[in-house]
N, C-alpha and C positions, 0 to 999 in steps of 0.2 A: 424436568425442565424440557418441555416439548419445543422442538425447533432449534435447540442449541446442540451443536456438535463440537466435541473436543477431540482433537487428533494431533498427532505429531506430524510435523512437516519440515523437511529440510529445504531451506531457501536456496541452497547452493545446487541442489540436484533434482528436487522433485518438481513435477509439473503442476499446473492448476488442477484441482480435483473437485471443485464445487463452485457455486456462485454465491458470493457473500454480500450482505448488506452493510457490514462493518468489518474493517480490518484495522487492528491496532498493532503497530510495530514501533515501539518507542525505544530509542537509543540502542538500536541494534546495527543499523546500516553504517553508523559512523566507524565501525570496525572493519568494514568491507572495502576492498579496492574498487575503483571506478567501474570496472567490468562487472563485478558481482552486484554492485549497486544498480547498474543498468538492467541486469537480469531480474533482480528483485522488483524493480519498478514495473517492468513488463509483466511479471507474474501477478503483481497486485492489480494492475490495470485489467488483465484478462480475467482475474478472479472476482472483481467487483461487479455487482449488478449496476445497471444504470441508476444514477442518483445515490449509489452506495457511498459510504463515508470511509475515508482513509485518515487515520490518525498516526502521525509520525512524532519523533522526539524533537525536543527544542533545538537541537543542532542539525536536524535533517530537514530536507525540503524536496519538493518536486520541481523547483524553479529551473534547474538546468537539465532537465530530462526531456526526452522527445514527447513525453505525455503531458507536459506542463499546461498546454492549451486545452487539454481535455478534462481539466478539473476546475472547479471554482473554489476559491479560498473562503472557508466559513469562519475561521479564526486564525489570524496570522500569528498571534503569540503562542497559541497551543498547537499550531501546525495541523489544523483540521481542514480537510478538503472533501469536496463532493464531486463524484464522477459525473460529468455532463456531456461527454462526447465520446 
């Protein structure tokens, strides 16, 4: 599978290590405190290519993050967003 990279990444301690077109993180951040959620949102934002897609879990959102205005919502029910800023 050319162009696909599988790697372990610790959301709590690792920095961005690549630029991605899609990040899927479903039903993970609901277990993090607010500080760690903010860190992960920053990590995702820094790691996504422009117009890249972020997929979160049904109970997760970018709504109350400092990055909310830098995404467009593609599917509200499925929590799918596209980086636009």
